[in-house]
Structures are given as C-alpha cells and as structure tokens.
Backbone as numpy.savetxt, mean C-alpha at the origin, in Angstrom:
# Nx Ny Nz CAx CAy CAz Cx Cy Cz
-10.32 11.62 -21.70 -9.59 11.61 -20.43 -8.11 11.27 -20.70
-7.24 11.81 -19.86 -5.81 11.62 -20.09 -5.41 10.18 -19.84
-4.43 9.70 -20.58 -3.92 8.34 -20.39 -2.43 8.39 -20.14
-1.96 7.55 -19.22 -0.56 7.49 -18.89 0.05 6.25 -19.50
1.37 6.22 -19.54 2.08 5.07 -20.10 1.82 3.82 -19.28
1.85 2.70 -19.95 1.57 1.42 -19.28 2.70 1.05 -18.34
2.34 0.34 -17.28 3.31 -0.16 -16.32 3.62 -1.60 -16.67
4.89 -2.00 -16.69 5.20 -3.39 -17.06 4.62 -4.36 -16.06
4.08 -5.51 -16.48 3.53 -6.52 -15.56 4.59 -7.05 -14.62
4.21 -7.24 -13.37 5.17 -7.62 -12.35 4.90 -8.99 -11.75
3.76 -9.60 -12.09 3.42 -10.84 -11.43 3.24 -11.92 -12.48
4.07 -12.98 -12.45 4.06 -13.96 -13.51 3.89 -15.38 -13.01
3.63 -15.59 -11.70 3.63 -16.95 -11.18 2.37 -17.72 -11.53
1.25 -17.04 -11.66 0.01 -17.71 -12.02 -0.75 -16.84 -12.97
-1.77 -17.43 -13.62 -2.58 -16.65 -14.56 -3.34 -15.57 -13.80
-3.75 -15.89 -12.54 -4.42 -14.88 -11.75 -3.51 -13.71 -11.47
-2.25 -14.00 -11.13 -1.31 -12.92 -10.88 -1.05 -12.13 -12.16
-1.07 -12.79 -13.29 -0.91 -12.05 -14.54 -2.04 -11.08 -14.73
-3.26 -11.52 -14.42 -4.40 -10.60 -14.54 -4.25 -9.44 -13.58
-3.77 -9.74 -12.35 -3.58 -8.67 -11.37 -2.53 -7.68 -11.85
-1.46 -8.20 -12.49 -0.41 -7.31 -12.98 -0.93 -6.40 -14.07
-1.82 -6.95 -14.89 -2.39 -6.13 -15.97 -3.25 -5.03 -15.38
-4.02 -5.37 -14.35 -4.81 -4.33 -13.69 -3.90 -3.28 -13.10
-2.80 -3.71 -12.46 -1.83 -2.77 -11.92 -1.22 -1.93 -13.01
-0.94 -2.53 -14.15 -0.30 -1.80 -15.24 -1.15 -0.66 -15.73
-2.47 -0.77 -15.56 -3.35 0.28 -16.06 -4.10 0.98 -14.95
-3.58 0.90 -13.70 -4.29 1.50 -12.58 -4.57 2.97 -12.82
-3.72 3.60 -13.60 -3.89 5.02 -13.84 -4.21 5.30 -15.29
-4.86 4.36 -15.95 -5.10 4.53 -17.37 -6.09 5.62 -17.67
-6.96 5.96 -16.71 -7.88 7.07 -16.96 -8.28 7.71 -15.65
-8.14 9.04 -15.59 -8.49 9.73 -14.37 -8.52 11.23 -14.58
-9.55 11.90 -14.06 -9.54 13.35 -13.95 -8.84 13.65 -12.65
-7.73 14.37 -12.70 -6.89 14.52 -11.53 -7.57 15.35 -10.45
-8.24 16.44 -10.81 -8.82 17.30 -9.79 -10.24 16.90 -9.43
-11.23 17.00 -10.36 -12.58 16.61 -9.99 -12.74 15.11 -10.05
-13.74 14.54 -9.35 -13.99 13.10 -9.44 -14.51 12.74 -10.81
-14.44 11.44 -11.13 -14.96 10.96 -12.39 -16.44 11.30 -12.50
-16.87 11.74 -13.67 -18.26 12.09 -13.87 -19.15 10.87 -13.63
-20.25 11.09 -12.95 -21.11 9.99 -12.57 -21.86 9.38 -13.76
-21.79 9.99 -14.93 -22.42 9.41 -16.10 -21.63 8.24 -16.65
-20.39 8.08 -16.22 -19.54 7.01 -16.74 -19.75 5.76 -15.89
-20.76 5.00 -16.20 -21.12 3.84 -15.38 -20.45 2.57 -15.85
-20.14 2.47 -17.14 -19.64 1.21 -17.67 -18.13 1.10 -17.48
-17.66 0.00 -16.92 -16.23 -0.16 -16.72 -15.52 -0.45 -18.03
-14.25 -0.12 -18.05 -13.41 -0.49 -19.17 -12.51 -1.64 -18.74
-12.74 -2.83 -19.29 -11.88 -3.97 -18.95 -10.53 -3.77 -19.61
-9.49 -4.08 -18.86 -8.14 -3.76 -19.30 -7.49 -4.94 -19.99
-6.68 -4.67 -20.98 -5.94 -5.72 -21.66 -4.56 -5.21 -21.98
-3.63 -6.13 -22.17 -2.24 -5.78 -22.46 -1.61 -6.94 -23.23
-1.00 -6.60 -24.35 -0.33 -7.62 -25.17 -1.26 -8.78 -25.53
-2.53 -8.44 -25.79 -3.46 -9.46 -26.27 -3.98 -10.39 -25.20
-3.72 -10.11 -23.92 -4.18 -10.99 -22.85 -5.69 -10.96 -22.75
-6.29 -12.13 -22.54 -7.72 -12.23 -22.25 -7.90 -13.11 -21.03
-8.81 -12.74 -20.10 -9.02 -13.58 -18.93 -9.50 -14.97 -19.35
-9.10 -16.02 -18.65 -9.59 -17.36 -18.97 -11.08 -17.45 -18.74
-11.76 -18.43 -19.36 -13.21 -18.55 -19.20 -13.61 -18.67 -17.74
-14.66 -17.91 -17.37 -15.23 -17.95 -16.02 -14.25 -17.55 -14.93
-13.18 -16.84 -15.30 -12.22 -16.39 -14.31 -11.86 -14.95 -14.63
-11.12 -14.33 -13.67 -10.55 -13.02 -13.95 -11.59 -11.93 -14.09
-11.24 -10.92 -14.85 -12.04 -9.71 -14.92 -13.44 -9.95 -15.45
-13.58 -10.76 -16.49 -14.87 -10.91 -17.16 -15.90 -11.59 -16.29
-15.46 -12.34 -15.27 -16.39 -13.10 -14.45 -16.98 -12.27 -13.32
-16.47 -11.04 -13.09 -16.90 -10.24 -11.96 -17.97 -9.26 -12.41
-19.19 -9.37 -11.89 -20.25 -8.46 -12.33 -19.98 -7.04 -11.89
-20.25 -6.08 -12.78 -20.09 -4.67 -12.47 -18.68 -4.31 -12.03
-17.70 -5.01 -12.56 -16.33 -4.76 -12.14 -15.93 -3.34 -12.50
-15.38 -2.65 -11.53 -14.90 -1.30 -11.75 -15.99 -0.28 -11.96
-17.24 -0.63 -11.66 -18.34 0.31 -11.87 -18.26 1.46 -10.87
-18.44 2.67 -11.37 -18.48 3.82 -10.49 -19.80 3.78 -9.72
-19.79 3.96 -8.40 -21.05 3.95 -7.64 -22.06 4.95 -8.19
-23.33 4.64 -8.00 -24.39 5.48 -8.55 -24.53 6.80 -7.81
-24.08 6.85 -6.57 -24.18 8.08 -5.79 -22.88 8.86 -5.89
-22.92 10.18 -5.79 -21.69 10.98 -5.85 -20.75 10.62 -4.72
-19.45 10.80 -4.90 -18.50 10.51 -3.83 -18.68 11.48 -2.67
-18.34 11.05 -1.46 -18.50 11.93 -0.30 -17.41 13.00 -0.29
-17.67 14.13 0.33 -16.61 15.12 0.49 -15.56 14.61 1.47
-14.29 14.88 1.17 -13.21 14.48 2.07 -12.36 15.70 2.41
-11.86 15.70 3.63 -11.02 16.81 4.10 -9.66 16.79 3.45
-9.08 15.62 3.28 -7.71 15.49 2.80 -7.53 16.15 1.44
-6.42 16.84 1.20 -6.19 17.49 -0.09 -5.85 16.52 -1.21
-5.36 15.33 -0.89 -5.04 14.33 -1.91 -5.66 13.00 -1.55
-6.34 12.40 -2.53 -6.98 11.10 -2.29 -7.22 10.42 -3.63
-7.36 9.10 -3.58 -7.68 8.33 -4.78 -8.35 7.03 -4.36
-9.27 6.54 -5.18 -9.94 5.26 -4.97 -9.82 4.46 -6.26
-9.30 3.24 -6.17 -9.07 2.41 -7.34 -9.70 1.03 -7.14
-10.44 0.57 -8.14 -10.94 -0.80 -8.15 -9.77 -1.74 -8.46
-9.48 -2.66 -7.55 -8.28 -3.48 -7.66 -8.35 -4.44 -8.83
-9.50 -5.08 -9.05 -9.58 -6.10 -10.08 -9.46 -5.52 -11.49
-10.04 -4.35 -11.71 -10.02 -3.77 -13.06 -8.96 -2.72 -13.25
-8.47 -2.13 -12.15 -7.56 -1.01 -12.25 -8.25 0.30 -12.57
-9.57 0.34 -12.53 -10.30 1.56 -12.86 -10.27 2.52 -11.67
-9.96 3.76 -11.97 -9.98 4.79 -10.95 -11.41 5.28 -10.78
-11.92 5.14 -9.57 -13.30 5.51 -9.28 -13.41 6.96 -8.82
-12.34 7.47 -8.23 -12.35 8.84 -7.70 -10.91 9.29 -7.53
-10.66 10.57 -7.78 -9.33 11.13 -7.54 -9.45 12.59 -7.18
-8.62 13.01 -6.26 -8.55 14.41 -5.84 -7.09 14.78 -5.69
-6.60 15.62 -6.58 -5.21 16.09 -6.54 -4.25 14.92 -6.31
-4.40 13.90 -7.14 -3.69 12.64 -6.92 -2.23 12.67 -7.32
-1.77 13.75 -7.98 -0.40 13.80 -8.47 0.50 14.78 -7.72
0.00 15.41 -6.68 0.83 16.32 -5.90 1.86 15.54 -5.10
3.11 15.93 -5.21 4.17 15.28 -4.46 4.11 15.69 -3.00
4.13 14.70 -2.13 4.01 14.96 -0.71 4.89 13.99 0.08
5.25 14.42 1.29 5.80 13.46 2.25 4.68 12.49 2.61
5.01 11.19 2.68 3.96 10.19 2.91 4.24 9.33 4.14
5.27 9.68 4.89 5.57 9.01 6.16 5.64 7.49 5.99
5.10 6.76 6.94 5.28 5.30 6.96 4.49 4.55 5.91
3.63 5.23 5.14 2.97 4.51 4.06 3.99 4.01 3.05
5.18 4.62 3.01 6.21 4.14 2.09 6.79 2.80 2.53
6.45 2.35 3.73 6.85 1.01 4.16 6.19 -0.06 3.30
5.18 0.29 2.54 4.63 -0.67 1.56 5.72 -1.05 0.57
6.49 -0.09 0.10 7.60 -0.37 -0.81 8.70 -1.13 -0.08
8.96 -0.76 1.18 9.93 -1.51 1.98 9.54 -2.98 2.03
8.27 -3.25 2.29 7.80 -4.64 2.38 7.95 -5.35 1.05
7.63 -4.69 -0.05 7.78 -5.31 -1.37 9.23 -5.65 -1.67
10.15 -4.79 -1.26 11.58 -5.07 -1.48 12.06 -6.25 -0.64
11.53 -6.37 0.57 11.88 -7.52 1.41 11.33 -8.80 0.77
10.12 -8.76 0.27 9.54 -9.92 -0.42 10.38 -10.28 -1.64
10.79 -9.28 -2.40 11.62 -9.53 -3.58 12.94 -10.21 -3.21
13.48 -9.88 -2.05 14.75 -10.48 -1.63 14.60 -11.96 -1.31
13.37 -12.38 -0.97 13.11 -13.79 -0.72 13.66 -14.28 0.62
13.61 -15.61 0.80 14.18 -16.26 1.99 13.67 -15.59 3.27
12.36 -15.58 3.46 11.77 -14.91 4.61 12.11 -15.57 5.94
12.59 -16.79 5.90 12.97 -17.45 7.14 14.46 -17.28 7.47
15.15 -16.43 6.72 16.55 -16.14 6.98 16.69 -15.40 8.32
17.62 -15.83 9.19 17.83 -15.12 10.46 18.46 -13.74 10.23
18.00 -12.76 11.00 18.54 -11.41 10.95 19.10 -11.08 12.32
20.41 -10.84 12.40 21.03 -10.47 13.68 21.00 -8.95 13.82
20.43 -8.49 14.90 20.27 -7.06 15.13 21.62 -6.43 15.52
21.88 -5.23 15.02 23.07 -4.47 15.40 22.61 -3.15 16.00
23.54 -2.48 16.70 23.18 -1.28 17.45 22.63 -0.17 16.56
23.14 -0.06 15.34 22.72 1.03 14.46 21.26 0.89 14.02
20.70 -0.30 14.14 19.29 -0.48 13.74 18.36 0.39 14.58
18.76 0.67 15.80 17.91 1.44 16.70 18.10 2.94 16.62
18.92 3.40 15.69 19.20 4.84 15.58 18.09 5.55 14.80
16.91 5.59 15.39 15.75 6.22 14.77 14.71 6.49 15.84
13.80 7.35 15.52 12.68 7.67 16.41 11.44 7.86 15.52
10.25 7.94 16.07 9.94 7.68 17.48 9.40 6.29 17.72
8.75 5.68 16.72 8.10 4.38 16.91 9.12 3.26 16.74
9.34 2.52 17.80 10.32 1.43 17.74 9.78 0.21 18.50
10.27 -0.95 18.10 9.94 -2.17 18.81 10.85 -2.34 20.02
12.05 -1.78 19.96 13.01 -1.93 21.05 13.96 -3.08 20.83
14.39 -3.27 19.58 15.34 -4.32 19.26 16.70 -4.01 19.90
17.40 -5.07 20.30 18.71 -4.90 20.94 19.77 -5.65 20.16
20.97 -5.09 20.15 22.08 -5.69 19.42 22.30 -7.13 19.88
22.49 -8.03 18.92 22.72 -9.44 19.21 21.48 -10.29 19.13
20.31 -9.70 19.22 19.07 -10.48 19.08 18.93 -10.97 17.65
18.25 -12.09 17.49 18.09 -12.70 16.16 16.61 -13.00 15.91
16.15 -12.55 14.75 14.77 -12.80 14.32 14.78 -13.14 12.83
13.73 -13.76 12.37 13.64 -14.02 10.94 13.10 -12.78 10.22
13.37 -12.73 8.92 12.80 -11.65 8.12 11.27 -11.66 8.22
10.70 -12.83 8.26 9.24 -12.96 8.32 8.68 -12.32 9.60
9.32 -12.61 10.74 8.87 -12.03 12.01 8.96 -10.51 11.98
10.05 -10.00 11.44 10.25 -8.55 11.39 9.29 -7.89 10.40
9.03 -8.55 9.29 8.12 -8.00 8.30 6.71 -7.84 8.89
6.29 -8.79 9.69 4.97 -8.71 10.31 4.89 -7.50 11.24
5.92 -7.30 12.05 5.95 -6.14 12.95 5.97 -4.84 12.14
6.71 -4.84 11.04 6.80 -3.65 10.19 5.41 -3.21 9.73
4.58 -4.16 9.30 3.28 -3.84 8.72 2.20 -3.60 9.77
2.33 -4.21 10.94 1.31 -4.05 11.97 1.62 -2.87 12.88
2.83 -2.81 13.39 3.21 -1.77 14.36 3.90 -0.58 13.71
4.48 -0.77 12.51 5.19 0.29 11.80 6.44 0.74 12.56
7.16 -0.22 13.11 8.35 0.09 13.89 9.52 0.50 12.99
10.12 1.64 13.30 11.20 2.16 12.46 12.51 1.40 12.64
12.79 0.90 13.85 14.01 0.11 14.02 13.93 -1.20 13.26
12.73 -1.74 13.14 12.52 -2.96 12.34 12.78 -2.67 10.86
12.32 -1.51 10.39 12.56 -1.14 9.00 14.05 -1.02 8.72
14.78 -0.42 9.63 16.22 -0.27 9.45 16.92 -1.63 9.47
16.49 -2.52 10.35 17.12 -3.85 10.42 16.89 -4.63 9.14
15.67 -4.59 8.62 15.38 -5.29 7.37 16.15 -4.69 6.21
16.23 -3.37 6.16 16.94 -2.71 5.06 18.41 -3.09 5.06
19.03 -3.05 6.23 20.45 -3.41 6.33 20.68 -4.86 5.95
19.79 -5.75 6.43 19.96 -7.17 6.14 19.80 -7.46 4.65
18.84 -6.83 4.01 18.55 -7.11 2.60 19.60 -6.49 1.67
19.99 -5.25 1.95 20.82 -4.52 0.99 22.22 -4.15 1.49
22.48 -4.35 2.77 23.81 -4.05 3.30 23.92 -2.70 3.97
23.08 -1.74 3.55 23.08 -0.41 4.15 21.74 0.26 3.88
21.47 1.31 4.64 20.23 2.06 4.43 20.20 2.70 3.05
21.35 3.21 2.61 21.43 3.88 1.31 21.21 2.90 0.17
21.81 1.72 0.30 21.65 0.72 -0.76 20.20 0.23 -0.83
19.56 0.14 0.33 18.16 -0.30 0.32 17.27 0.78 -0.30
17.55 2.05 -0.01 16.78 3.12 -0.64 16.88 3.05 -2.15
18.07 2.70 -2.64 18.24 2.55 -4.09 17.34 1.42 -4.61
17.21 0.35 -3.83 16.31 -0.74 -4.23 14.86 -0.28 -4.23
14.50 0.52 -3.26 13.14 1.05 -3.21 12.82 1.86 -4.47
13.76 2.71 -4.85 13.54 3.54 -6.04 13.53 2.71 -7.32
14.33 1.66 -7.35 14.29 0.76 -8.49 12.94 0.04 -8.56
12.41 -0.35 -7.40 11.10 -0.99 -7.36 10.02 -0.04 -7.86
10.11 1.22 -7.45 9.15 2.21 -7.93 9.19 2.33 -9.44
10.39 2.33 -9.99 10.53 2.42 -11.44 9.91 1.21 -12.13
10.13 0.03 -11.56 9.57 -1.19 -12.14 8.04 -1.16 -12.12
7.48 -0.61 -11.06 6.02 -0.58 -10.92 5.38 0.54 -11.72
6.18 1.49 -12.17 5.62 2.63 -12.89 5.24 3.79 -11.99
5.79 3.83 -10.80 5.56 4.95 -9.88 6.51 6.08 -10.28
5.99 7.00 -11.07 6.84 8.00 -11.74 7.02 9.28 -10.94
6.34 9.39 -9.79 6.45 10.61 -8.97 6.79 10.26 -7.54
7.71 9.32 -7.37 8.12 8.89 -6.04 9.64 8.85 -5.95
10.15 9.25 -4.80 11.58 9.15 -4.53 11.76 8.92 -3.04
12.44 7.83 -2.70 12.60 7.47 -1.30 14.08 7.47 -0.92
14.33 7.90 0.32 15.70 8.00 0.81 15.93 7.15 2.06
14.87 6.56 2.61 15.03 5.68 3.77 13.90 4.67 3.78
14.03 3.59 4.58 13.02 2.51 4.56 11.83 2.74 5.47
11.85 3.82 6.29 10.80 3.97 7.31 9.86 5.14 7.09
10.27 6.16 6.37 9.37 7.27 6.09 9.58 8.51 6.92
10.54 8.49 7.85 10.83 9.72 8.58 11.32 10.77 7.57
10.98 12.02 7.82 11.14 13.08 6.84 12.60 13.32 6.47
12.85 13.35 5.17 14.15 13.73 4.63 13.92 14.60 3.39
14.80 15.57 3.15 14.67 16.37 1.92 14.74 15.48 0.68
13.91 15.78 -0.29 13.94 15.03 -1.54 13.23 13.70 -1.49
12.46 13.44 -0.45 11.71 12.19 -0.33 10.22 12.49 -0.45
9.54 11.80 -1.36 8.14 12.14 -1.62 7.46 11.02 -2.41
6.14 11.08 -2.44 5.34 10.23 -3.32 4.03 10.94 -3.57
3.07 10.25 -4.19 1.77 10.82 -4.50 0.69 9.79 -4.19
-0.55 10.26 -4.11 -1.67 9.33 -3.92 -1.74 8.32 -5.04
-1.53 8.78 -6.26 -1.56 7.90 -7.42 -0.49 6.81 -7.33
0.72 7.19 -7.01 1.80 6.21 -6.92 1.59 5.22 -5.78
1.10 5.70 -4.65 0.86 4.79 -3.54 -0.25 3.80 -3.84
-1.20 4.20 -4.70 -2.21 3.24 -5.13 -1.58 2.11 -5.93
-0.61 2.46 -6.77 0.11 1.43 -7.54 0.83 0.48 -6.58
1.54 1.05 -5.60 2.26 0.22 -4.63 1.31 -0.67 -3.86
0.17 -0.12 -3.48 -0.81 -0.90 -2.71 -1.37 -2.06 -3.52
-1.61 -1.83 -4.81 -2.11 -2.92 -5.64 -1.09 -4.02 -5.79
0.18 -3.65 -5.89 1.24 -4.66 -5.95 1.31 -5.44 -4.64
1.25 -4.73 -3.51 1.30 -5.39 -2.21 0.11 -6.31 -2.00
-1.04 -5.90 -2.49 -2.27 -6.66 -2.32 -2.17 -8.03 -2.97
-1.37 -8.16 -4.00 -1.25 -9.44 -4.70 -0.37 -10.45 -3.95
0.39 -9.97 -2.96 1.27 -10.89 -2.23 0.56 -11.43 -1.00
0.41 -12.74 -0.87 -0.37 -13.30 0.25 0.26 -13.04 1.61
1.58 -12.95 1.69 2.23 -12.69 2.98 1.92 -11.27 3.44
2.11 -10.30 2.55 1.81 -8.91 2.91 0.34 -8.76 3.23
-0.51 -9.37 2.42 -1.95 -9.25 2.64 -2.36 -9.81 4.00
-1.77 -10.94 4.38 -2.08 -11.53 5.68 -1.61 -10.64 6.83
-0.38 -10.16 6.74 0.16 -9.34 7.82 -0.57 -8.00 7.92
-0.90 -7.39 6.78 -1.52 -6.06 6.78 -2.91 -6.07 7.40
-3.58 -7.23 7.39 -4.92 -7.28 7.96 -4.92 -7.79 9.40
-3.74 -8.01 9.98 -3.62 -8.48 11.36 -3.91 -7.34 12.33
-4.85 -7.55 13.23 -5.22 -6.50 14.19 -4.35 -6.55 15.43
-3.95 -7.74 15.84 -3.15 -7.88 17.05 -2.49 -9.25 17.06
-1.27 -9.31 17.59 -0.62 -10.59 17.76 0.43 -10.47 18.86
0.90 -11.63 19.31 1.93 -11.68 20.36 3.30 -11.85 19.72
4.21 -10.93 20.04 5.58 -11.01 19.52 6.50 -11.49 20.64
7.35 -12.46 20.28 8.29 -13.01 21.26 9.70 -12.51 20.96
10.30 -11.84 21.94 11.68 -11.39 21.82 12.64 -12.57 21.99
13.89 -12.36 21.60 14.89 -13.43 21.66 15.08 -13.96 23.07
14.92 -13.11 24.08 15.12 -13.55 25.47 13.89 -14.23 26.07
12.85 -14.43 25.25 11.65 -15.09 25.73 10.54 -14.16 26.17
10.86 -12.89 26.37 9.83 -11.91 26.75 8.85 -11.74 25.61
7.58 -11.53 25.94 6.57 -11.32 24.91 5.90 -9.96 25.08
5.35 -9.46 23.99 4.60 -8.21 24.02 3.48 -8.28 23.00
2.39 -7.59 23.28 1.28 -7.55 22.34 1.50 -6.42 21.33
1.39 -6.77 20.06 1.55 -5.81 18.97 0.17 -5.54 18.38
-0.25 -4.29 18.40 -1.56 -3.92 17.87 -1.44 -3.05 16.64
-2.40 -3.15 15.73 -2.36 -2.37 14.50 -2.48 -0.88 14.79
-1.86 -0.08 13.94 -2.00 1.37 14.01 -3.16 1.87 13.16
-3.88 0.94 12.50 -4.95 1.29 11.56 -6.32 1.18 12.23
-6.89 2.33 12.60 -8.18 2.34 13.29 -9.31 1.86 12.39
-9.22 2.13 11.08 -10.26 1.68 10.16 -10.29 0.16 10.11
-9.12 -0.47 10.15 -9.05 -1.94 10.14 -9.76 -2.51 11.36
-9.66 -1.82 12.48 -10.31 -2.31 13.70 -11.81 -2.07 13.70
-12.25 -1.00 13.04 -13.65 -0.58 13.16 -14.55 -0.98 11.98
-13.98 -1.15 10.80 -14.78 -1.44 9.61 -14.58 -2.91 9.24
-15.61 -3.73 9.32 -15.44 -5.19 9.18 -14.78 -5.62 7.87
-15.05 -4.95 6.76 -14.51 -5.40 5.48 -13.23 -4.68 5.07
-12.66 -3.88 5.96 -11.33 -3.32 5.70 -10.29 -4.41 5.87
-9.33 -4.49 4.96 -8.32 -5.56 4.97 -6.89 -5.05 5.13
-6.69 -3.82 5.46 -5.35 -3.25 5.61 -5.38 -1.80 5.16
-4.27 -1.07 4.97 -2.99 -1.67 4.62 -1.87 -1.01 5.41
-1.77 0.36 5.37 -0.63 1.00 6.04 -0.93 2.44 6.41
-0.59 2.77 7.65 -0.73 4.14 8.15 0.59 4.89 8.01
0.51 6.21 8.22 1.72 7.03 8.22 1.44 8.39 8.84
2.36 8.85 9.69 2.18 10.15 10.34 3.53 10.80 10.63
3.73 12.00 10.13 4.82 12.88 10.55 4.29 14.30 10.50
5.05 15.25 11.03 4.63 16.65 10.93 4.56 17.09 9.47
5.49 16.62 8.66 5.53 17.04 7.26 4.42 16.40 6.44
4.09 15.17 6.74 3.10 14.43 5.92 1.67 14.62 6.39
1.48 15.01 7.65 0.15 14.94 8.23 -0.24 13.49 8.44
-1.53 13.24 8.58 -1.99 11.88 8.76 -2.30 11.26 7.39
-1.73 10.10 7.14 -1.88 9.41 5.86 -2.38 7.99 6.11
-3.15 7.48 5.17 -3.62 6.09 5.27 -3.83 5.51 3.88
-3.23 4.36 3.65 -3.53 3.55 2.47 -4.34 2.36 2.97
-5.59 2.27 2.55 -6.46 1.20 3.04 -7.01 0.38 1.89
-7.30 -0.87 2.19 -7.93 -1.77 1.22 -9.18 -2.35 1.86
-10.12 -2.73 1.00 -11.35 -3.33 1.50 -11.94 -4.29 0.48
-12.73 -5.25 0.98 -13.36 -6.25 0.12 -14.81 -6.45 0.54
-15.70 -6.42 -0.42 -17.11 -6.79 -0.22 -17.54 -7.65 -1.40
-17.88 -8.91 -1.10 -18.25 -9.86 -2.14 -17.14 -9.93 -3.18
-17.46 -9.64 -4.46 -16.44 -9.73 -5.51 -15.72 -8.42 -5.76
-16.01 -7.40 -4.97 -15.39 -6.10 -5.18 -14.27 -5.88 -4.18
-13.19 -5.26 -4.65 -12.09 -4.88 -3.77 -11.51 -3.57 -4.27
-11.15 -2.70 -3.34 -10.63 -1.38 -3.71 -9.45 -1.02 -2.83
-8.66 -0.09 -3.32 -7.64 0.56 -2.51 -8.00 2.04 -2.42
-7.87 2.58 -1.21 -8.15 3.99 -0.95 -6.90 4.62 -0.36
-6.44 5.71 -0.96 -5.27 6.44 -0.46 -5.73 7.83 -0.03
-5.42 8.21 1.20 -5.74 9.53 1.73 -4.46 10.13 2.30
-4.08 11.30 1.80 -2.81 11.93 2.21 -3.06 13.33 2.78
-2.20 13.69 3.73 -2.17 15.04 4.32 -3.49 15.37 5.03
-4.08 14.39 5.67 -5.26 14.64 6.48 -4.81 15.03 7.89
-5.71 14.98 8.85 -5.36 15.27 10.24 -6.01 14.24 11.15
-5.71 14.34 12.43 -6.19 13.32 13.37 -7.71 13.26 13.43
-8.36 14.37 13.19 -9.82 14.40 13.27 -10.47 13.73 12.07
-9.83 13.81 10.90 -10.49 13.40 9.66 -9.92 12.16 8.97
-8.72 11.72 9.32 -8.09 10.65 8.54 -8.93 9.38 8.52
-9.49 9.00 9.66 -10.24 7.75 9.72 -11.60 7.90 9.05
-12.25 9.05 9.25 -13.56 9.25 8.63 -13.45 9.41 7.12
-12.41 10.13 6.64 -12.20 10.24 5.19 -12.07 8.86 4.55
-11.21 8.03 5.14 -10.94 6.71 4.57 -12.16 5.81 4.65
-12.86 5.86 5.78 -14.06 5.04 5.94 -15.14 5.44 4.95
-15.36 6.74 4.78 -16.38 7.21 3.84 -16.08 6.75 2.42
-14.83 6.82 2.01 -14.48 6.42 0.65 -14.59 4.91 0.46
-14.21 4.14 1.48 -14.38 2.69 1.39 -15.86 2.32 1.30
-16.68 2.93 2.13 -18.12 2.65 2.10 -18.72 3.05 0.74
-18.34 4.22 0.25 -18.86 4.69 -1.04 -18.51 3.73 -2.16
-17.27 3.23 -2.15 -16.81 2.38 -3.25 -17.32 0.96 -3.17
-17.62 0.45 -1.96 -17.89 -0.97 -1.80 -19.32 -1.31 -1.43
-20.02 -0.44 -0.76 -21.37 -0.76 -0.33 -22.36 -0.44 -1.45
-23.28 -1.36 -1.68 -24.31 -1.18 -2.69 -25.67 -1.42 -2.04
-26.65 -0.56 -2.34 -27.98 -0.73 -1.77 -28.74 -1.82 -2.51
C-alpha cells in the first residue's frame, strides 16, 4: 500500500498529546485511495515516530483492537469523496476518492478554529467593525461597536457556522482577511495537509480555494485534540448574549450530532460549489473515529455520515 511522508508532531504539552500527534502524523500512512481497505487486513499497525513508545498501560497499546477494520464490509455511500480514520491509531479504515480537490465550504472553519486557538488569549475582547458583516448568507448579526471575547465568538463559529463571526475572528487575530488566510495555509503546511489552499476564513466559494477528504481528516484529528474545540463542536444548543443584553438560542447545524448519541461533532459545510459536506467525529467505549463526507446532497449527507460512523464504531 502507498505511504505518504510523515507529518511533524504538533502537540507537545503532555505525553497523551504527543501520542495524538504521532497518530496525526501517520493518519495517511496507508490507504487505497479508490477502493476501501481489503477486509482481510484485520490487524492494526501501531504507529511510532522517532522511537516513541506509549507509556505502560496508556496510549495506543492499552486500547484493545485499536484501529481494527470492522469485520463487515463498509456501507455504500452516495458521496463521491469520503474517508474514515481511527483517531487513536491514525489507521485509515475506509477511503473513497480521498485525494480529489474540492470546495469544502464551512468545513474549512476547522482550520479557522485551530488558528484562533494558536493565537491564544481566548478571553481577549474583540470589537466588531462594519466590515465584519460583509458576507452572506449565514450570519449572527454582529454590529459595529459590539464587543465579545474570542472564546464567545469561537463557540458561535463552531456551532452556528456564522460567517460574520469568522471574519471578525480573522481580522482580530491577523489584522486582515488576507493575512489570516496566509495563517490558515501555514497551519495546513504544519499539519501536512498537502492538497489544501484557503483564501478566506469562512468557506464561501473563491477561485483557487480547495481541500480534500484526506486533508480534512488531518485537520479534524488536530481539532479533536483541543479540549475547547472538542467541547464547542459537540454543543447542540446554547444561549448567546449580545452586547446590548439581548439573547438568542444558537443551535447546531449538525443533524447527526443531534440524532446519533455517540456523535461528538464536528463541522458542517454547504455551498453550491461544494454540495453538502460533513466532518463528523464519534466515540464508543475506547474507540473514536473521524468521518469526512464531501460533495453529498441534502438527501444523503446525514445518512452517509451516520452509516460510516455506525460501521466504524458499533460492534456486535
């Protein structure tokens, strides 16, 4: 099977994060791009990098059947591009045309969120300016002069996918939309996302902007390691308070998160160019996976993602 170059480790704060980074570094270490992995390959390959070994009774070695391909064949999916990755091991369980470059709409807000996290100081006040609202169609309705923290805006970004919020965060972090896009592309390079190029923080269609199912799986695994993103991405509904005291209910755009008990996120995306896209994560016992489905439609996006999550996580 083909092997790709290693991705440099990105998480160094704890030994657990180091293990997660190693799994991320090899998320694409083996995969048949068009057909799914042959069902005869039952034994997982535990990943290592620079001589790293999981500590006793922790990490990869402590998880039974880690990265094991399910015994039943994968379900058919409508979407032309999809991938399923075991998060703990980085083993690809299934892939379908995972390297085709496509518009991915708001799923690229995963990278936006990672760049905001990298900037730090989540309690920093952000003063809204008029240009933040120069976007369509999904908006929170921010008004010039209002002040919110980066943390408050990041939560709305991941739950509601508001484009004016994405623009406000990008401007605050990098000074301009263009400078923030450069940060996004630098982040992609750091993570090893070799087939992605972003030109804005929200995902509205622009020429020369694209990603792949494979690359979004890498981004999702990185996001999954951050507790703030993980908490916000699994939020189904919350009350947002505007600067003037008015409140509104913010509900998730992710139908799978609402309907499948063990789904834990992560990000939806829809434009005419991208079709319906969903990057989802799920956890059952010691198993966790990321599922990326691109270029689906309204009829199939939720069922495609649910079927792949069930196939990867449920065991009889």
